[in-house]
PDBQT receptor file of N, H, CA, C and O in Angstrom, charges set to zero:
ATOM      1  N   MET A   1     178.977 -25.305 126.921  1.00  0.00    +0.000 N 
ATOM      2  CA  MET A   1     179.049 -24.129 126.059  1.00  0.00    +0.000 C 
ATOM      3  C   MET A   1     178.787 -24.708 124.742  1.00  0.00    +0.000 C 
ATOM      4  O   MET A   1     179.450 -25.627 124.262  1.00  0.00    +0.000 OA
ATOM      5  N   ASN A   2     177.710 -24.085 124.128  1.00  0.00    +0.000 N 
ATOM      6  H   ASN A   2     177.172 -23.338 124.518  1.00  0.00    +0.000 HD
ATOM      7  CA  ASN A   2     177.255 -24.611 122.819  1.00  0.00    +0.000 C 
ATOM      8  C   ASN A   2     178.259 -24.256 121.556  1.00  0.00    +0.000 C 
ATOM      9  O   ASN A   2     179.193 -23.462 121.664  1.00  0.00    +0.000 OA
ATOM     10  N   SER A   3     177.976 -24.860 120.518  1.00  0.00    +0.000 N 
ATOM     11  H   SER A   3     177.218 -25.505 120.430  1.00  0.00    +0.000 HD
ATOM     12  CA  SER A   3     178.922 -24.478 119.329  1.00  0.00    +0.000 C 
ATOM     13  C   SER A   3     179.155 -22.996 119.074  1.00  0.00    +0.000 C 
ATOM     14  O   SER A   3     180.285 -22.515 118.987  1.00  0.00    +0.000 OA
ATOM     15  N   TYR A   4     177.884 -22.210 118.944  1.00  0.00    +0.000 N 
ATOM     16  H   TYR A   4     176.966 -22.601 119.015  1.00  0.00    +0.000 HD
ATOM     17  CA  TYR A   4     177.890 -20.748 118.708  1.00  0.00    +0.000 C 
ATOM     18  C   TYR A   4     178.971 -20.197 119.769  1.00  0.00    +0.000 C 
ATOM     19  O   TYR A   4     180.022 -19.641 119.449  1.00  0.00    +0.000 OA
ATOM     20  N   GLN A   5     178.564 -20.428 121.006  1.00  0.00    +0.000 N 
ATOM     21  H   GLN A   5     177.710 -20.879 121.266  1.00  0.00    +0.000 HD
ATOM     22  CA  GLN A   5     179.598 -19.725 122.089  1.00  0.00    +0.000 C 
ATOM     23  C   GLN A   5     181.022 -20.207 121.802  1.00  0.00    +0.000 C 
ATOM     24  O   GLN A   5     181.921 -19.370 121.878  1.00  0.00    +0.000 OA
ATOM     25  N   GLU A   6     181.322 -21.487 121.475  1.00  0.00    +0.000 N 
ATOM     26  H   GLU A   6     180.592 -22.167 121.413  1.00  0.00    +0.000 HD
ATOM     27  CA  GLU A   6     182.483 -21.877 121.377  1.00  0.00    +0.000 C 
ATOM     28  C   GLU A   6     183.401 -21.021 120.172  1.00  0.00    +0.000 C 
ATOM     29  O   GLU A   6     184.469 -20.443 120.376  1.00  0.00    +0.000 OA
ATOM     30  N   ILE A   7     182.718 -21.112 118.967  1.00  0.00    +0.000 N 
ATOM     31  H   ILE A   7     181.851 -21.582 118.801  1.00  0.00    +0.000 HD
ATOM     32  CA  ILE A   7     183.429 -20.269 117.955  1.00  0.00    +0.000 C 
ATOM     33  C   ILE A   7     183.323 -18.812 118.230  1.00  0.00    +0.000 C 
ATOM     34  O   ILE A   7     184.273 -18.126 117.852  1.00  0.00    +0.000 OA
ATOM     35  N   ASN A   8     182.369 -18.245 118.802  1.00  0.00    +0.000 N 
ATOM     36  H   ASN A   8     181.597 -18.802 119.110  1.00  0.00    +0.000 HD
ATOM     37  CA  ASN A   8     182.442 -16.669 119.084  1.00  0.00    +0.000 C 
ATOM     38  C   ASN A   8     183.388 -16.436 120.211  1.00  0.00    +0.000 C 
ATOM     39  O   ASN A   8     184.048 -15.400 120.133  1.00  0.00    +0.000 OA
ATOM     40  N   THR A   9     183.557 -17.117 121.128  1.00  0.00    +0.000 N 
ATOM     41  H   THR A   9     183.021 -17.959 121.191  1.00  0.00    +0.000 HD
ATOM     42  CA  THR A   9     184.910 -17.077 122.177  1.00  0.00    +0.000 C 
ATOM     43  C   THR A   9     186.079 -17.037 121.366  1.00  0.00    +0.000 C 
ATOM     44  O   THR A   9     186.882 -16.123 121.558  1.00  0.00    +0.000 OA
ATOM     45  N   PHE A  10     186.299 -17.908 120.472  1.00  0.00    +0.000 N 
ATOM     46  H   PHE A  10     185.647 -18.650 120.317  1.00  0.00    +0.000 HD
ATOM     47  CA  PHE A  10     187.535 -18.267 119.714  1.00  0.00    +0.000 C 
ATOM     48  C   PHE A  10     187.663 -16.913 118.851  1.00  0.00    +0.000 C 
ATOM     49  O   PHE A  10     188.612 -16.148 119.022  1.00  0.00    +0.000 OA
ATOM     50  N   ILE A  11     186.778 -16.703 118.038  1.00  0.00    +0.000 N 
ATOM     51  H   ILE A  11     186.007 -17.324 117.900  1.00  0.00    +0.000 HD
ATOM     52  CA  ILE A  11     186.804 -15.421 117.149  1.00  0.00    +0.000 C 
ATOM     53  C   ILE A  11     187.085 -14.121 117.947  1.00  0.00    +0.000 C 
ATOM     54  O   ILE A  11     187.839 -13.270 117.477  1.00  0.00    +0.000 OA
ATOM     55  N   ASN A  12     186.489 -13.964 119.140  1.00  0.00    +0.000 N 
ATOM     56  H   ASN A  12     185.876 -14.655 119.522  1.00  0.00    +0.000 HD
ATOM     57  CA  ASN A  12     186.871 -12.773 120.056  1.00  0.00    +0.000 C 
ATOM     58  C   ASN A  12     188.204 -12.726 120.491  1.00  0.00    +0.000 C 
ATOM     59  O   ASN A  12     188.871 -11.691 120.489  1.00  0.00    +0.000 OA
ATOM     60  N   HIS A  13     188.670 -13.985 120.919  1.00  0.00    +0.000 N 
ATOM     61  H   HIS A  13     188.129 -14.825 120.920  1.00  0.00    +0.000 HD
ATOM     62  CA  HIS A  13     190.201 -13.977 121.322  1.00  0.00    +0.000 C 
ATOM     63  C   HIS A  13     191.069 -13.876 120.254  1.00  0.00    +0.000 C 
ATOM     64  O   HIS A  13     192.138 -13.301 120.460  1.00  0.00    +0.000 OA
ATOM     65  N   VAL A  14     190.833 -14.314 119.159  1.00  0.00    +0.000 N 
ATOM     66  H   VAL A  14     189.965 -14.781 118.992  1.00  0.00    +0.000 HD
ATOM     67  CA  VAL A  14     191.652 -14.135 117.924  1.00  0.00    +0.000 C 
ATOM     68  C   VAL A  14     191.640 -12.871 117.406  1.00  0.00    +0.000 C 
ATOM     69  O   VAL A  14     192.707 -12.302 117.175  1.00  0.00    +0.000 OA
ATOM     70  N   TYR A  15     190.484 -12.298 117.168  1.00  0.00    +0.000 N 
ATOM     71  H   TYR A  15     189.617 -12.760 117.356  1.00  0.00    +0.000 HD
ATOM     72  CA  TYR A  15     190.373 -10.909 116.734  1.00  0.00    +0.000 C 
ATOM     73  C   TYR A  15     190.599  -9.792 117.794  1.00  0.00    +0.000 C 
ATOM     74  O   TYR A  15     190.502  -8.617 117.442  1.00  0.00    +0.000 OA
ATOM     75  N   ASP A  16     190.861 -10.080 118.921  1.00  0.00    +0.000 N 
ATOM     76  H   ASP A  16     190.940 -11.035 119.206  1.00  0.00    +0.000 HD
ATOM     77  CA  ASP A  16     191.443  -9.113 119.908  1.00  0.00    +0.000 C 
ATOM     78  C   ASP A  16     192.597  -8.274 119.420  1.00  0.00    +0.000 C 
ATOM     79  O   ASP A  16     192.794  -7.138 119.851  1.00  0.00    +0.000 OA
ATOM     80  N   GLU A  17     193.406  -8.894 118.454  1.00  0.00    +0.000 N 
ATOM     81  H   GLU A  17     193.246  -9.817 118.104  1.00  0.00    +0.000 HD
ATOM     82  CA  GLU A  17     194.448  -8.200 117.964  1.00  0.00    +0.000 C 
ATOM     83  C   GLU A  17     194.100  -7.258 116.521  1.00  0.00    +0.000 C 
ATOM     84  O   GLU A  17     194.907  -6.661 115.809  1.00  0.00    +0.000 OA
ATOM     85  N   LYS A  18     192.716  -7.355 116.388  1.00  0.00    +0.000 N 
ATOM     86  H   LYS A  18     192.060  -7.840 116.966  1.00  0.00    +0.000 HD
ATOM     87  CA  LYS A  18     192.199  -6.602 115.354  1.00  0.00    +0.000 C 
ATOM     88  C   LYS A  18     192.688  -7.145 113.933  1.00  0.00    +0.000 C 
ATOM     89  O   LYS A  18     192.586  -6.416 112.946  1.00  0.00    +0.000 OA
ATOM     90  N   ARG A  19     193.177  -8.328 113.847  1.00  0.00    +0.000 N 
ATOM     91  H   ARG A  19     193.260  -8.920 114.649  1.00  0.00    +0.000 HD
ATOM     92  CA  ARG A  19     193.421  -8.975 112.524  1.00  0.00    +0.000 C 
ATOM     93  C   ARG A  19     193.518 -10.425 112.876  1.00  0.00    +0.000 C 
ATOM     94  O   ARG A  19     193.733 -10.832 114.018  1.00  0.00    +0.000 OA
ATOM     95  N   PHE A  20     193.332 -11.240 111.733  1.00  0.00    +0.000 N 
ATOM     96  H   PHE A  20     193.157 -10.909 110.806  1.00  0.00    +0.000 HD
ATOM     97  CA  PHE A  20     193.220 -12.724 111.636  1.00  0.00    +0.000 C 
ATOM     98  C   PHE A  20     194.718 -13.183 110.937  1.00  0.00    +0.000 C 
ATOM     99  O   PHE A  20     195.076 -12.709 109.858  1.00  0.00    +0.000 OA
ATOM    100  N   LEU A  21     195.362 -13.957 111.536  1.00  0.00    +0.000 N 
ATOM    101  H   LEU A  21     195.071 -14.342 112.412  1.00  0.00    +0.000 HD
ATOM    102  CA  LEU A  21     196.581 -14.647 110.815  1.00  0.00    +0.000 C 
ATOM    103  C   LEU A  21     196.059 -15.661 110.090  1.00  0.00    +0.000 C 
ATOM    104  O   LEU A  21     194.998 -16.179 110.439  1.00  0.00    +0.000 OA
ATOM    105  N   ASN A  22     196.760 -16.087 108.954  1.00  0.00    +0.000 N 
ATOM    106  H   ASN A  22     197.622 -15.666 108.671  1.00  0.00    +0.000 HD
ATOM    107  CA  ASN A  22     196.234 -17.276 108.031  1.00  0.00    +0.000 C 
ATOM    108  C   ASN A  22     195.906 -18.553 108.700  1.00  0.00    +0.000 C 
ATOM    109  O   ASN A  22     194.904 -19.162 108.326  1.00  0.00    +0.000 OA
ATOM    110  N   ASP A  23     196.732 -19.075 109.762  1.00  0.00    +0.000 N 
ATOM    111  H   ASP A  23     197.546 -18.580 110.065  1.00  0.00    +0.000 HD
ATOM    112  CA  ASP A  23     196.228 -20.198 110.443  1.00  0.00    +0.000 C 
ATOM    113  C   ASP A  23     195.031 -20.051 111.296  1.00  0.00    +0.000 C 
ATOM    114  O   ASP A  23     194.233 -20.986 111.359  1.00  0.00    +0.000 OA
ATOM    115  N   GLU A  24     194.844 -19.015 111.923  1.00  0.00    +0.000 N 
ATOM    116  H   GLU A  24     195.492 -18.255 111.872  1.00  0.00    +0.000 HD
ATOM    117  CA  GLU A  24     193.739 -18.713 112.676  1.00  0.00    +0.000 C 
ATOM    118  C   GLU A  24     192.441 -18.692 111.803  1.00  0.00    +0.000 C 
ATOM    119  O   GLU A  24     191.387 -19.204 112.180  1.00  0.00    +0.000 OA
ATOM    120  N   PHE A  25     192.620 -18.011 110.519  1.00  0.00    +0.000 N 
ATOM    121  H   PHE A  25     193.477 -17.595 110.213  1.00  0.00    +0.000 HD
ATOM    122  CA  PHE A  25     191.473 -17.953 109.656  1.00  0.00    +0.000 C 
ATOM    123  C   PHE A  25     191.230 -19.408 109.190  1.00  0.00    +0.000 C 
ATOM    124  O   PHE A  25     190.066 -19.809 109.217  1.00  0.00    +0.000 OA
ATOM    125  N   GLN A  26     192.218 -20.250 108.761  1.00  0.00    +0.000 N 
ATOM    126  H   GLN A  26     193.163 -19.924 108.739  1.00  0.00    +0.000 HD
ATOM    127  CA  GLN A  26     192.073 -21.633 108.480  1.00  0.00    +0.000 C 
ATOM    128  C   GLN A  26     191.309 -22.520 109.428  1.00  0.00    +0.000 C 
ATOM    129  O   GLN A  26     190.508 -23.366 109.032  1.00  0.00    +0.000 OA
ATOM    130  N   THR A  27     191.610 -22.275 110.809  1.00  0.00    +0.000 N 
ATOM    131  H   THR A  27     192.261 -21.587 111.131  1.00  0.00    +0.000 HD
ATOM    132  CA  THR A  27     190.991 -22.958 111.792  1.00  0.00    +0.000 C 
ATOM    133  C   THR A  27     189.423 -22.548 111.876  1.00  0.00    +0.000 C 
ATOM    134  O   THR A  27     188.516 -23.348 112.103  1.00  0.00    +0.000 OA
ATOM    135  N   ILE A  28     189.293 -21.364 111.686  1.00  0.00    +0.000 N 
ATOM    136  H   ILE A  28     190.031 -20.714 111.502  1.00  0.00    +0.000 HD
ATOM    137  CA  ILE A  28     187.734 -20.910 111.907  1.00  0.00    +0.000 C 
ATOM    138  C   ILE A  28     187.053 -21.542 110.451  1.00  0.00    +0.000 C 
ATOM    139  O   ILE A  28     185.867 -21.872 110.454  1.00  0.00    +0.000 OA
ATOM    140  N   PHE A  29     187.771 -21.664 109.390  1.00  0.00    +0.000 N 
ATOM    141  H   PHE A  29     188.735 -21.396 109.387  1.00  0.00    +0.000 HD
ATOM    142  CA  PHE A  29     187.192 -21.931 108.089  1.00  0.00    +0.000 C 
ATOM    143  C   PHE A  29     186.848 -23.607 108.326  1.00  0.00    +0.000 C 
ATOM    144  O   PHE A  29     185.750 -24.075 108.025  1.00  0.00    +0.000 OA
ATOM    145  N   HIS A  30     187.809 -24.320 108.833  1.00  0.00    +0.000 N 
ATOM    146  H   HIS A  30     188.701 -23.940 109.078  1.00  0.00    +0.000 HD
ATOM    147  CA  HIS A  30     187.697 -25.826 108.931  1.00  0.00    +0.000 C 
ATOM    148  C   HIS A  30     186.583 -25.931 110.094  1.00  0.00    +0.000 C 
ATOM    149  O   HIS A  30     185.847 -26.908 109.958  1.00  0.00    +0.000 OA
ATOM    150  N   TYR A  31     186.352 -25.212 111.075  1.00  0.00    +0.000 N 
ATOM    151  H   TYR A  31     186.951 -24.418 111.185  1.00  0.00    +0.000 HD
ATOM    152  CA  TYR A  31     185.264 -25.360 112.040  1.00  0.00    +0.000 C 
ATOM    153  C   TYR A  31     183.934 -25.342 111.177  1.00  0.00    +0.000 C 
ATOM    154  O   TYR A  31     183.133 -26.267 111.041  1.00  0.00    +0.000 OA
ATOM    155  N   ALA A  32     183.890 -24.121 110.646  1.00  0.00    +0.000 N 
ATOM    156  H   ALA A  32     184.541 -23.369 110.756  1.00  0.00    +0.000 HD
ATOM    157  CA  ALA A  32     182.629 -23.928 109.808  1.00  0.00    +0.000 C 
ATOM    158  C   ALA A  32     182.306 -25.019 108.910  1.00  0.00    +0.000 C 
ATOM    159  O   ALA A  32     181.183 -25.522 108.918  1.00  0.00    +0.000 OA
ATOM    160  N   ASN A  33     183.210 -25.404 108.154  1.00  0.00    +0.000 N 
ATOM    161  H   ASN A  33     184.122 -24.995 108.148  1.00  0.00    +0.000 HD
ATOM    162  CA  ASN A  33     183.192 -26.444 107.122  1.00  0.00    +0.000 C 
ATOM    163  C   ASN A  33     182.652 -27.792 107.874  1.00  0.00    +0.000 C 
ATOM    164  O   ASN A  33     181.756 -28.497 107.411  1.00  0.00    +0.000 OA
ATOM    165  N   HIS A  34     183.260 -28.015 108.973  1.00  0.00    +0.000 N 
ATOM    166  H   HIS A  34     183.988 -27.442 109.349  1.00  0.00    +0.000 HD
ATOM    167  CA  HIS A  34     182.778 -29.248 109.764  1.00  0.00    +0.000 C 
ATOM    168  C   HIS A  34     181.222 -28.934 110.187  1.00  0.00    +0.000 C 
ATOM    169  O   HIS A  34     180.408 -29.839 110.005  1.00  0.00    +0.000 OA
ATOM    170  N   LYS A  35     180.847 -27.886 110.655  1.00  0.00    +0.000 N 
ATOM    171  H   LYS A  35     181.508 -27.151 110.803  1.00  0.00    +0.000 HD
ATOM    172  CA  LYS A  35     179.378 -27.526 110.895  1.00  0.00    +0.000 C 
ATOM    173  C   LYS A  35     178.505 -27.696 109.822  1.00  0.00    +0.000 C 
ATOM    174  O   LYS A  35     177.382 -28.148 110.046  1.00  0.00    +0.000 OA
ATOM    175  N   PHE A  36     178.886 -27.372 108.570  1.00  0.00    +0.000 N 
ATOM    176  H   PHE A  36     179.798 -27.004 108.388  1.00  0.00    +0.000 HD
ATOM    177  CA  PHE A  36     178.139 -27.509 107.282  1.00  0.00    +0.000 C 
ATOM    178  C   PHE A  36     178.111 -29.052 107.042  1.00  0.00    +0.000 C 
ATOM    179  O   PHE A  36     177.059 -29.534 106.622  1.00  0.00    +0.000 OA
ATOM    180  N   ASP A  37     179.109 -29.807 107.261  1.00  0.00    +0.000 N 
ATOM    181  H   ASP A  37     179.963 -29.414 107.603  1.00  0.00    +0.000 HD
ATOM    182  CA  ASP A  37     178.931 -31.200 106.768  1.00  0.00    +0.000 C 
ATOM    183  C   ASP A  37     178.044 -31.824 107.935  1.00  0.00    +0.000 C 
ATOM    184  O   ASP A  37     177.338 -32.791 107.650  1.00  0.00    +0.000 OA
ATOM    185  N   THR A  38     178.041 -31.310 109.266  1.00  0.00    +0.000 N 
ATOM    186  H   THR A  38     178.614 -30.523 109.497  1.00  0.00    +0.000 HD
ATOM    187  CA  THR A  38     176.978 -31.879 110.205  1.00  0.00    +0.000 C 
ATOM    188  C   THR A  38     175.482 -31.626 109.664  1.00  0.00    +0.000 C 
ATOM    189  O   THR A  38     174.615 -32.493 109.550  1.00  0.00    +0.000 OA
ATOM    190  N   PHE A  39     175.370 -30.363 109.378  1.00  0.00    +0.000 N 
ATOM    191  H   PHE A  39     176.074 -29.659 109.471  1.00  0.00    +0.000 HD
ATOM    192  CA  PHE A  39     174.021 -29.932 108.908  1.00  0.00    +0.000 C 
ATOM    193  C   PHE A  39     173.582 -30.747 107.638  1.00  0.00    +0.000 C 
ATOM    194  O   PHE A  39     172.419 -31.146 107.574  1.00  0.00    +0.000 OA
ATOM    195  N   LEU A  40     174.497 -31.016 106.597  1.00  0.00    +0.000 N 
ATOM    196  H   LEU A  40     175.442 -30.691 106.649  1.00  0.00    +0.000 HD
ATOM    197  CA  LEU A  40     174.137 -31.695 105.358  1.00  0.00    +0.000 C 
ATOM    198  C   LEU A  40     173.702 -33.126 105.823  1.00  0.00    +0.000 C 
ATOM    199  O   LEU A  40     172.753 -33.690 105.278  1.00  0.00    +0.000 OA
ATOM    200  N   THR A  41     174.380 -33.677 106.793  1.00  0.00    +0.000 N 
ATOM    201  H   THR A  41     175.151 -33.219 107.235  1.00  0.00    +0.000 HD
ATOM    202  CA  THR A  41     174.032 -35.001 107.420  1.00  0.00    +0.000 C 
ATOM    203  C   THR A  41     172.771 -34.972 108.084  1.00  0.00    +0.000 C 
ATOM    204  O   THR A  41     172.158 -36.040 108.116  1.00  0.00    +0.000 OA
ATOM    205  N   GLN A  42     172.267 -33.995 108.607  1.00  0.00    +0.000 N 
ATOM    206  H   GLN A  42     172.764 -33.128 108.581  1.00  0.00    +0.000 HD
ATOM    207  CA  GLN A  42     170.895 -33.845 109.426  1.00  0.00    +0.000 C 
ATOM    208  C   GLN A  42     169.911 -33.503 108.550  1.00  0.00    +0.000 C 
ATOM    209  O   GLN A  42     168.754 -33.860 108.770  1.00  0.00    +0.000 OA
ATOM    210  N   PHE A  43     170.254 -32.745 107.410  1.00  0.00    +0.000 N 
ATOM    211  H   PHE A  43     171.195 -32.455 107.232  1.00  0.00    +0.000 HD
ATOM    212  CA  PHE A  43     169.076 -32.331 106.663  1.00  0.00    +0.000 C 
ATOM    213  C   PHE A  43     169.153 -33.099 105.225  1.00  0.00    +0.000 C 
ATOM    214  O   PHE A  43     168.714 -32.566 104.206  1.00  0.00    +0.000 OA
ATOM    215  N   ASP A  44     169.744 -34.389 105.230  1.00  0.00    +0.000 N 
ATOM    216  H   ASP A  44     170.100 -34.821 106.058  1.00  0.00    +0.000 HD
ATOM    217  CA  ASP A  44     169.523 -35.304 104.173  1.00  0.00    +0.000 C 
ATOM    218  C   ASP A  44     170.298 -34.777 102.973  1.00  0.00    +0.000 C 
ATOM    219  O   ASP A  44     169.749 -34.976 101.889  1.00  0.00    +0.000 OA
ATOM    220  N   LYS A  45     171.433 -34.163 102.957  1.00  0.00    +0.000 N 
ATOM    221  H   LYS A  45     171.879 -34.001 103.837  1.00  0.00    +0.000 HD
ATOM    222  CA  LYS A  45     172.144 -33.393 101.817  1.00  0.00    +0.000 C 
ATOM    223  C   LYS A  45     171.226 -32.480 101.090  1.00  0.00    +0.000 C 
ATOM    224  O   LYS A  45     170.898 -32.645  99.915  1.00  0.00    +0.000 OA
ATOM    225  N   ASN A  46     170.825 -31.496 101.861  1.00  0.00    +0.000 N 
ATOM    226  H   ASN A  46     171.091 -31.362 102.815  1.00  0.00    +0.000 HD
ATOM    227  CA  ASN A  46     169.878 -30.443 101.409  1.00  0.00    +0.000 C 
ATOM    228  C   ASN A  46     170.806 -29.743 100.438  1.00  0.00    +0.000 C 
ATOM    229  O   ASN A  46     171.962 -29.431 100.723  1.00  0.00    +0.000 OA
ATOM    230  N   ARG A  47     170.162 -29.493  99.151  1.00  0.00    +0.000 N 
ATOM    231  H   ARG A  47     169.223 -29.747  98.919  1.00  0.00    +0.000 HD
ATOM    232  CA  ARG A  47     170.907 -29.004  97.933  1.00  0.00    +0.000 C 
ATOM    233  C   ARG A  47     171.229 -27.469  98.165  1.00  0.00    +0.000 C 
ATOM    234  O   ARG A  47     172.365 -27.056  97.936  1.00  0.00    +0.000 OA
ATOM    235  N   GLU A  48     170.434 -26.799  98.527  1.00  0.00    +0.000 N 
ATOM    236  H   GLU A  48     169.511 -27.134  98.713  1.00  0.00    +0.000 HD
ATOM    237  CA  GLU A  48     170.681 -25.334  98.800  1.00  0.00    +0.000 C 
ATOM    238  C   GLU A  48     171.786 -25.171  99.790  1.00  0.00    +0.000 C 
ATOM    239  O   GLU A  48     172.696 -24.354  99.656  1.00  0.00    +0.000 OA
ATOM    240  N   LEU A  49     171.654 -25.994 100.786  1.00  0.00    +0.000 N 
ATOM    241  H   LEU A  49     170.914 -26.658 100.895  1.00  0.00    +0.000 HD
ATOM    242  CA  LEU A  49     172.861 -25.893 101.907  1.00  0.00    +0.000 C 
ATOM    243  C   LEU A  49     174.202 -26.387 101.220  1.00  0.00    +0.000 C 
ATOM    244  O   LEU A  49     175.269 -25.823 101.458  1.00  0.00    +0.000 OA
ATOM    245  N   ALA A  50     174.113 -27.321 100.472  1.00  0.00    +0.000 N 
ATOM    246  H   ALA A  50     173.246 -27.780 100.278  1.00  0.00    +0.000 HD
ATOM    247  CA  ALA A  50     175.378 -27.718  99.998  1.00  0.00    +0.000 C 
ATOM    248  C   ALA A  50     175.890 -26.725  98.867  1.00  0.00    +0.000 C 
ATOM    249  O   ALA A  50     177.108 -26.625  98.720  1.00  0.00    +0.000 OA
ATOM    250  N   ASP A  51     175.094 -26.034  98.114  1.00  0.00    +0.000 N 
ATOM    251  H   ASP A  51     174.104 -26.115  98.234  1.00  0.00    +0.000 HD
ATOM    252  CA  ASP A  51     175.394 -24.878  97.241  1.00  0.00    +0.000 C 
ATOM    253  C   ASP A  51     176.141 -23.763  98.013  1.00  0.00    +0.000 C 
ATOM    254  O   ASP A  51     177.222 -23.345  97.597  1.00  0.00    +0.000 OA
ATOM    255  N   PHE A  52     175.607 -23.320  99.051  1.00  0.00    +0.000 N 
ATOM    256  H   PHE A  52     174.729 -23.659  99.388  1.00  0.00    +0.000 HD
ATOM    257  CA  PHE A  52     175.891 -22.303  99.903  1.00  0.00    +0.000 C 
ATOM    258  C   PHE A  52     177.262 -22.788 100.535  1.00  0.00    +0.000 C 
ATOM    259  O   PHE A  52     178.126 -21.913 100.584  1.00  0.00    +0.000 OA
ATOM    260  N   GLN A  53     177.560 -23.870 100.959  1.00  0.00    +0.000 N 
ATOM    261  H   GLN A  53     176.859 -24.581 100.919  1.00  0.00    +0.000 HD
ATOM    262  CA  GLN A  53     178.915 -24.401 101.523  1.00  0.00    +0.000 C 
ATOM    263  C   GLN A  53     179.925 -24.221 100.370  1.00  0.00    +0.000 C 
ATOM    264  O   GLN A  53     180.998 -23.671 100.617  1.00  0.00    +0.000 OA
ATOM    265  N   GLN A  54     179.658 -24.630  99.200  1.00  0.00    +0.000 N 
ATOM    266  H   GLN A  54     178.786 -25.077  99.000  1.00  0.00    +0.000 HD
ATOM    267  CA  GLN A  54     180.509 -24.613  98.024  1.00  0.00    +0.000 C 
ATOM    268  C   GLN A  54     180.789 -23.149  97.610  1.00  0.00    +0.000 C 
ATOM    269  O   GLN A  54     181.893 -22.897  97.128  1.00  0.00    +0.000 OA
ATOM    270  N   SER A  55     179.896 -22.188  97.757  1.00  0.00    +0.000 N 
ATOM    271  H   SER A  55     178.999 -22.392  98.149  1.00  0.00    +0.000 HD
ATOM    272  CA  SER A  55     180.008 -20.725  97.660  1.00  0.00    +0.000 C 
ATOM    273  C   SER A  55     180.970 -20.307  98.480  1.00  0.00    +0.000 C 
ATOM    274  O   SER A  55     181.904 -19.652  98.019  1.00  0.00    +0.000 OA
ATOM    275  N   ILE A  56     180.895 -20.637  99.916  1.00  0.00    +0.000 N 
ATOM    276  H   ILE A  56     180.136 -21.169 100.291  1.00  0.00    +0.000 HD
ATOM    277  CA  ILE A  56     181.666 -20.165 100.917  1.00  0.00    +0.000 C 
ATOM    278  C   ILE A  56     183.151 -20.680 100.695  1.00  0.00    +0.000 C 
ATOM    279  O   ILE A  56     184.094 -19.906 100.859  1.00  0.00    +0.000 OA
ATOM    280  N   ASN A  57     183.351 -22.076 100.297  1.00  0.00    +0.000 N 
ATOM    281  H   ASN A  57     182.585 -22.705 100.163  1.00  0.00    +0.000 HD
ATOM    282  CA  ASN A  57     184.577 -22.760 100.138  1.00  0.00    +0.000 C 
ATOM    283  C   ASN A  57     185.376 -21.846  98.909  1.00  0.00    +0.000 C 
ATOM    284  O   ASN A  57     186.566 -21.532  98.936  1.00  0.00    +0.000 OA
ATOM    285  N   HIS A  58     184.441 -21.529  97.888  1.00  0.00    +0.000 N 
ATOM    286  H   HIS A  58     183.474 -21.784  97.866  1.00  0.00    +0.000 HD
ATOM    287  CA  HIS A  58     185.163 -20.909  96.630  1.00  0.00    +0.000 C 
ATOM    288  C   HIS A  58     185.592 -19.236  97.136  1.00  0.00    +0.000 C 
ATOM    289  O   HIS A  58     186.635 -18.682  96.789  1.00  0.00    +0.000 OA
ATOM    290  N   ALA A  59     184.722 -18.724  97.863  1.00  0.00    +0.000 N 
ATOM    291  H   ALA A  59     183.875 -19.174  98.145  1.00  0.00    +0.000 HD
ATOM    292  CA  ALA A  59     185.038 -17.497  98.338  1.00  0.00    +0.000 C 
ATOM    293  C   ALA A  59     186.301 -17.322  99.124  1.00  0.00    +0.000 C 
ATOM    294  O   ALA A  59     187.050 -16.367  98.918  1.00  0.00    +0.000 OA
ATOM    295  N   VAL A  60     186.546 -18.277 100.057  1.00  0.00    +0.000 N 
ATOM    296  H   VAL A  60     185.938 -19.053 100.224  1.00  0.00    +0.000 HD
ATOM    297  CA  VAL A  60     187.797 -18.644 100.918  1.00  0.00    +0.000 C 
ATOM    298  C   VAL A  60     188.809 -18.645 100.035  1.00  0.00    +0.000 C 
ATOM    299  O   VAL A  60     189.707 -17.807 100.108  1.00  0.00    +0.000 OA
ATOM    300  N   GLN A  61     188.774 -19.600  99.093  1.00  0.00    +0.000 N 
ATOM    301  H   GLN A  61     188.044 -20.282  99.035  1.00  0.00    +0.000 HD
ATOM    302  CA  GLN A  61     190.020 -19.919  98.021  1.00  0.00    +0.000 C 
ATOM    303  C   GLN A  61     190.429 -18.705  97.338  1.00  0.00    +0.000 C 
ATOM    304  O   GLN A  61     191.627 -18.628  97.068  1.00  0.00    +0.000 OA
ATOM    305  N   LEU A  62     189.445 -17.448  96.903  1.00  0.00    +0.000 N 
ATOM    306  H   LEU A  62     188.472 -17.510  97.123  1.00  0.00    +0.000 HD
ATOM    307  CA  LEU A  62     189.664 -16.468  96.412  1.00  0.00    +0.000 C 
ATOM    308  C   LEU A  62     190.520 -15.375  97.276  1.00  0.00    +0.000 C 
ATOM    309  O   LEU A  62     191.149 -14.420  96.821  1.00  0.00    +0.000 OA
ATOM    310  N   MET A  63     190.385 -15.742  98.555  1.00  0.00    +0.000 N 
ATOM    311  H   MET A  63     189.874 -16.518  98.924  1.00  0.00    +0.000 HD
ATOM    312  CA  MET A  63     191.023 -14.755  99.609  1.00  0.00    +0.000 C 
ATOM    313  C   MET A  63     192.488 -14.969  99.558  1.00  0.00    +0.000 C 
ATOM    314  O   MET A  63     193.233 -14.318 100.290  1.00  0.00    +0.000 OA
TER     315      MET A  63
């Protein structure tokens, strides 16, 4: 199972109740953050990707 399938399966399972609990949302956020870190390593600290990750982090903090 690839990464997309893993997170998609997890989200479908969690969202089956039609809502996310805070700890479930945090799990998804940490998974996505880890993927961004992997991409940043692969693409030699791409500035646009880093800025996008920072924007997402900021948006999540505002939630």
